[in-house]
C-alpha positions in Angstrom: -84.8 -149.9 141.8 -85.0 -146.5 140.1 -82.7 -144.8 137.8 -81.9 -141.4 138.0 -84.7 -139.4 135.9 -87.2 -141.3 138.5 -85.5 -140.1 141.4 -85.6 -136.3 139.9 -88.9 -136.7 140.0 -89.4 -138.1 143.9 -90.3 -135.6 146.3 -87.7 -137.5 148.7 -84.8 -136.4 146.4 -85.5 -133.0 144.3 -86.1 -131.1 147.1 -82.8 -132.0 148.5 -81.1 -131.5 144.8 -82.2 -128.3 144.4 -81.5 -127.2 148.0 -77.9 -128.2 147.7 -77.5 -127.4 143.5 -78.7 -123.9 144.8 -76.1 -123.9 147.2 -73.0 -125.3 145.9 -74.4 -122.1 143.3 -74.4 -119.4 145.4 -70.6 -120.9 147.3 -69.0 -120.5 143.6 -71.1 -117.8 142.5 -69.6 -115.4 145.3 -66.6 -116.9 145.7 -65.4 -116.7 141.9 -67.2 -112.8 141.8 -64.3 -111.8 144.6 -61.3 -113.5 143.2 -61.5 -112.6 140.2 -62.2 -108.9 141.2 -59.5 -109.1 143.4 -56.7 -110.8 140.5 -58.3 -108.3 137.4 -58.4 -105.1 139.5 -56.3 -104.7 142.0 -53.5 -107.2 142.3 -51.0 -106.8 139.4 -48.2 -109.6 139.9 -48.3 -113.3 139.9 -47.2 -113.7 143.1 -50.3 -111.7 144.5 -52.6 -113.2 143.1 -51.7 -116.8 143.9 -51.4 -115.7 147.4 -54.6 -114.3 147.7 -56.5 -117.0 145.7 -54.8 -119.3 148.2 -55.5 -117.2 151.3 -59.7 -117.6 150.2 -58.9 -120.7 149.1 -57.8 -121.7 152.6 -60.8 -119.4 154.5 -63.1 -121.4 153.3 -62.5 -124.7 153.9 -60.6 -124.0 157.5 -64.5 -123.9 158.9 -64.9 -127.7 157.3 -62.0 -128.6 159.9 -62.9 -126.8 162.8 -66.8 -127.6 163.1 -67.8 -130.8 160.6 -67.5 -133.1 164.0 -70.4 -130.5 165.9 -72.0 -130.9 162.2 -72.0 -134.5 162.2 -73.4 -135.0 166.3 -76.4 -132.5 165.4 -77.6 -134.1 161.7 -77.4 -137.5 163.2 -78.8 -135.7 166.6 -82.3 -134.4 164.5 -84.0 -134.3 162.4 -82.1 -133.7 159.3 -84.6 -131.4 157.1 -85.2 -129.2 160.1 -81.4 -128.9 160.2 -81.3 -128.1 156.3 -83.8 -125.4 157.0 -81.9 -123.7 159.6 -78.8 -124.0 157.8 -80.7 -122.4 154.3 -82.3 -119.6 156.8 -78.7 -118.8 157.8 -77.3 -118.5 154.4 -79.3 -115.8 153.7 -78.2 -113.4 156.7 -74.5 -114.6 155.3 -75.0 -113.5 152.0 -76.8 -110.3 153.0 -73.5 -109.2 154.2 -71.4 -111.1 151.0 -73.4 -108.3 148.7 -72.8 -105.2 151.0 -69.0 -106.0 150.7 -69.4 -106.6 146.9 -70.9 -103.5 146.7 -69.1 -101.1 148.5 -65.6 -103.1 147.1 -64.4 -104.3 150.5 -62.4 -107.4 150.7 -62.3 -107.8 154.3 -66.2 -107.6 154.5 -66.2 -110.5 151.6 -63.7 -112.4 153.7 -65.7 -112.6 156.4 -68.7 -113.7 154.5 -66.7 -116.4 152.6 -65.8 -117.5 156.2 -69.7 -117.5 156.8 -70.3 -119.3 153.6 -67.9 -122.1 155.2 -69.4 -122.3 158.3 -72.7 -122.8 156.6 -71.2 -125.8 154.4 -69.4 -127.2 156.9 -73.0 -128.2 158.7 -74.7 -128.6 155.3 -72.3 -131.4 154.3 -72.4 -133.8 156.0 -76.4 -134.0 156.2 -76.5 -133.7 152.0 -74.7 -137.5 152.1 -76.5 -139.0 154.8 -79.8 -138.4 154.3 -79.8 -140.2 151.2 -79.6 -143.3 152.0 -82.6 -142.6 155.2 -84.5 -141.8 152.0 -84.1 -144.2 150.0 -83.5 -148.1 148.7 -80.3 -149.5 148.9 -80.2 -149.8 145.5 -80.4 -146.1 144.8 -77.9 -145.2 147.0 -75.1 -145.2 144.4 -76.9 -143.1 141.8 -78.4 -140.7 144.8 -75.1 -140.1 145.5 -73.9 -139.7 141.6 -76.6 -137.5 140.7 -75.6 -135.0 144.4 -72.5 -135.1 143.1 -73.1 -134.3 139.8 -75.5 -131.6 141.1 -73.0 -130.1 142.8 -70.1 -129.3 139.9 -73.5 -128.3 137.0 -74.0 -125.9 140.4 -70.0 -125.1 140.4 -70.0 -124.5 136.8 -72.8 -122.0 136.4 -71.9 -120.7 139.5 -68.1 -120.5 138.4 -69.6 -118.5 134.8 -71.5 -116.2 136.6 -69.3 -114.8 138.7 -66.8 -114.6 135.7 -68.8 -112.9 133.6 -71.9 -110.1 135.9 -71.2 -107.4 137.5 -70.2 -106.8 140.7 -74.2 -105.7 141.8 -75.1 -108.0 140.0 -73.6 -110.7 141.7 -74.6 -108.8 144.8 -78.6 -109.2 144.2 -77.8 -112.7 142.6 -76.5 -114.2 145.8 -79.5 -112.9 148.1 -81.9 -114.3 145.3 -80.2 -117.6 145.2 -79.9 -118.3 149.1 -83.8 -117.2 149.7 -84.7 -119.7 146.9 -82.4 -121.8 148.5 -84.5 -121.9 151.9 -87.2 -121.4 149.6 -86.6 -125.2 148.6 -85.2 -126.5 152.0 -89.0 -126.5 153.3 -89.7 -129.0 150.6 -87.4 -131.3 152.2 -89.0 -134.4 153.6 -88.4 -135.0 157.7 -85.4 -137.4 158.7 -85.7 -138.0 162.5 -83.2 -139.2 164.0 -82.1 -142.7 163.8 -80.0 -142.5 167.1 -79.7 -139.7 170.5 -76.5 -138.4 171.2 -75.2 -136.8 173.7 -73.6 -133.6 171.9 -69.9 -132.5 172.8 -70.0 -129.0 172.2 -66.0 -128.9 172.7 -65.3 -128.9 168.5 -61.4 -129.9 169.3 -62.1 -133.0 171.3 -65.5 -134.0 169.6 -63.0 -133.6 166.2 -60.4 -135.6 167.5 -62.8 -138.4 168.8 -64.6 -138.6 165.6 -61.7 -138.9 163.7 -60.5 -142.2 166.3 -63.6 -143.8 165.9 -64.0 -143.3 162.2 -60.5 -144.2 161.1 -59.9 -147.4 162.6 -62.3 -149.3 160.2 -59.7 -149.8 157.2 -62.2 -149.3 154.5 -63.6 -145.9 155.5 -59.6 -145.0 156.7 -59.0 -146.0 153.0 -62.0 -144.1 151.2 -61.1 -141.1 153.5 -57.6 -140.8 152.5 -58.4 -141.1 148.6 -61.0 -138.9 148.8 -59.2 -136.1 151.0 -56.2 -136.8 148.1 -58.6 -136.1 145.5 -59.7 -132.9 147.3 -56.6 -131.8 147.7 -55.9 -131.9 144.2 -59.3 -129.8 143.6 -57.4 -127.5 145.7 -54.1 -126.9 144.3 -56.0 -126.4 140.8 -58.6 -123.7 142.3 -55.6 -122.0 143.6 -53.3 -122.6 140.5 -56.0 -121.8 137.5 -56.1 -117.7 138.1 -52.6 -117.3 137.2 -51.8 -119.8 134.9 -54.5 -118.5 133.1 -53.5 -115.0 133.7 -49.6 -115.6 133.0 -49.1 -119.1 131.6 -51.9 -119.0 129.2 -52.0 -114.7 128.6 -55.7 -115.2 128.7 -58.4 -112.8 129.9 -60.8 -113.9 132.9 -63.8 -115.0 131.2 -60.8 -118.2 130.1 -60.2 -118.7 133.6 -64.5 -118.9 134.4 -64.2 -121.7 131.5 -61.4 -123.7 133.1 -63.5 -124.1 136.2 -66.6 -125.0 134.1 -65.3 -127.6 131.9 -63.6 -129.3 134.8 -66.8 -129.1 136.9 -68.6 -130.3 134.2 -66.3 -133.2 133.7 -66.5 -134.4 136.9 -70.6 -134.3 136.9 -69.9 -136.6 133.2 -67.6 -139.1 135.3 -69.8 -139.3 138.0 -72.8 -140.0 135.8 -70.1 -143.0 133.5 -69.6 -144.4 136.9 -72.6 -145.1 137.6 -73.8 -146.5 134.6 -70.6 -148.9 135.2 -71.2 -149.7 138.2 -74.9 -150.6 137.5 -76.0 -149.2 141.2 -73.3 -151.3 143.3 -71.3 -149.4 145.2 -67.9 -150.7 144.5 -63.9 -149.0 144.2 -63.0 -151.3 141.2 -63.2 -148.8 138.4 -60.9 -146.1 140.9 -57.3 -147.0 140.4 -57.7 -146.8 136.8 -59.8 -143.9 136.5 -57.3 -142.2 138.9 -54.1 -143.3 137.3 -55.9 -142.2 133.8 -56.2 -139.1 135.4 -52.8 -138.7 135.8 -51.9 -138.8 132.6 -53.5 -136.3 131.6 -52.5 -134.2 134.4 -49.0 -134.9 132.3 -50.8 -133.6 129.4 -52.2 -131.1 130.6 -48.9 -129.7 131.9 -47.2 -130.2 128.3 -49.8 -128.0 126.7 -48.6 -125.1 129.5 -45.3 -125.5 129.1 -45.4 -125.8 125.4 -48.1 -122.7 125.3 -47.5 -120.8 122.4 -48.7 -117.0 123.3 -46.4 -115.5 125.8 -46.8 -111.2 125.0 -49.2 -108.9 123.8 -53.1 -108.7 125.1 -54.4 -110.8 127.1 -56.5 -113.2 124.6 -60.0 -113.5 124.7 -62.4 -116.3 124.9 -63.3 -116.4 121.2 -59.9 -116.5 120.4 -58.3 -119.3 122.9 -61.1 -121.8 121.7 -60.4 -121.2 117.7 -56.4 -122.2 119.1 -55.4 -125.8 118.2 -53.4 -125.2 121.4 -56.6 -124.0 123.4 -58.6 -127.3 122.1 -55.4 -129.2 123.0 -56.0 -127.4 126.5 -59.5 -127.6 127.2 -59.4 -131.5 126.0 -56.8 -132.4 129.1 -58.9 -130.4 131.4 -61.9 -132.2 130.9 -60.4 -135.4 130.8 -58.4 -135.0 134.2 -62.1 -133.8 135.4 -64.5 -136.6 133.9 -61.4 -139.5 135.4 -61.5 -137.3 138.7 -65.9 -137.9 139.1 -65.4 -141.7 138.0 -62.8 -141.9 141.0 -64.6 -140.1 143.6 -68.2 -140.8 143.4 -68.4 -144.3 144.3 -66.1 -143.4 147.5 -69.0 -140.9 148.7 -70.6 -144.2 148.6 -68.6 -145.9 150.7 -69.0 -143.3 153.4 -72.6 -143.6 154.0 -73.2 -148.0 153.3 -70.5 -148.7 155.4 -71.6 -147.7 158.7 -75.1 -147.8 160.0 -77.5 -145.3 158.8 -77.7 -143.8 162.5 -74.5 -142.8 161.9 -73.9 -141.6 158.4 -73.9 -138.2 159.1 -70.9 -138.3 161.5 -69.2 -140.8 158.9 -69.5 -137.9 156.5 -68.0 -135.5 159.4 -65.5 -137.2 159.5 -64.7 -137.1 156.1 -64.8 -133.3 155.8 -62.6 -133.0 158.7 -60.2 -134.9 156.8 -60.8 -133.2 154.2 -60.3 -129.6 154.7 -57.1 -130.6 156.9 -55.8 -132.2 153.1 -57.3 -129.3 151.0 -55.7 -126.8 153.9 -51.9 -127.8 153.4 -52.9 -128.1 149.6 -53.7 -125.1 149.2 -51.0 -123.5 151.6 -47.9 -126.0 150.1 -48.7 -125.2 146.7 -47.9 -121.5 147.6 -45.0 -122.5 148.9 -43.9 -123.9 146.4 -44.6 -121.4 144.1 -42.3 -119.2 146.3 -39.2 -121.4 145.3 -36.5 -120.2 142.8 -37.0 -121.7 139.7 -40.5 -123.1 140.5 -43.4 -121.1 138.1 -46.5 -122.1 138.7 -47.1 -124.8 135.3 -44.3 -127.0 137.0 -46.6 -126.8 140.2 -48.6 -128.8 138.1 -46.4 -131.6 138.8 -47.6 -131.8 143.0 -50.7 -133.0 141.3 -49.5 -136.3 139.5 -48.1 -137.0 142.7 -51.3 -137.2 144.3 -53.3 -138.8 141.9 -50.6 -141.6 142.5 -50.7 -141.1 145.6 -54.9 -141.7 145.5 -54.1 -145.1 143.0 -52.6 -146.4 145.9 -55.2 -145.9 148.2 -58.1 -146.9 146.1 -56.1 -150.3 144.6 -55.7 -151.0 149.2 -60.2 -150.3 148.9 -60.5 -152.5 146.4 -58.8 -155.1 148.2 -60.7 -154.7 151.5 -63.5 -154.5 150.0 -63.2 -158.0 148.4 -61.9 -159.2 151.8 -65.1 -160.8 154.0 -66.4 -158.7 156.7 -69.4 -157.6 158.6 -71.2 -154.9 159.4 -69.0 -151.5 160.6 -69.8 -149.5 163.9 -68.6 -146.7 165.1 -67.6 -146.8 168.9 -70.7 -145.1 171.2 
């Protein structure tokens, strides 16, 4: 078994890591530059800001629901490295559209590019996890998965900070440059030839239904996918709530919103590393229930910090002032612990997806997970938007939805751990 630092020196892993890192960075650079632009320069009410944030989240996620089944079939039928290069070339074209939208301050054009990036990510997602067991030994899969997950959130951190701090013109240039570098990196990923040959079903609705039906009958996959989906619903809900929370509850500038998203991202990366150390390369859910229950406790702490926040009027608080406040440190600590425990919860579950079935079926398994994830995340984004319109329910009160979702995740994690301890043979998708 090669450790994390050893894998980062290997050609079978490093180009993949860099390519997915840059893709996640670009997604968030573009998305957050757009959301912060709309929140602070166009809209002037908490309802409009929350609505736009939810619409943007939903538009980005929707392609995962529509195209993941097709993406999984293609990835299991053709060379994964070659498909990655095609996807990264498409990213360059999409970012040209996005850059134009940023420069001319056209929200419709930016939303078109956002949907394009959602489509790009829906095709890339099944491959970035499925290629890991093809290029690595069995006892390296958890390490590789953890590094990819940690890298994704570090990229989200960097993209979030950049999206909130740099000027629109710099963001326009940046998204194009990063897309080009990502394409160059993808050309160094070693070949990953198909291990099977499928008859592609191009009907995205029929293929989605068949893929989910074929995958969800396997109990361990079913529990892992539901737990991951609930986790990503939590992330989607928090993503919708952060910008209006920061502006209207914490009375702070958009730079503080960047700090929130950055801490959440780096916290999940830390959690990914911690759980790898605890499990020592073994794919297991034995710490998942405890992790997500701890997450629920810190979500309650975050809510209490919001409910008793001491500043309600005057100029919006700057980042330097925010971090000097004792209440600010309390809030950031709770947020960091939410993210760390969340990372400890979700990383082993992704490893389940790529080790439960045969290597020839990993892309379709991850694709099925992405379809269910997207359904939950769109539902969460729309649902939290509806909750904020209920009379008497504030943005801060909506945080209790996250607590409920954590408890649901804990039930799934407990059942998954029990299922993994039961004797079982190799699982295969039908067909």
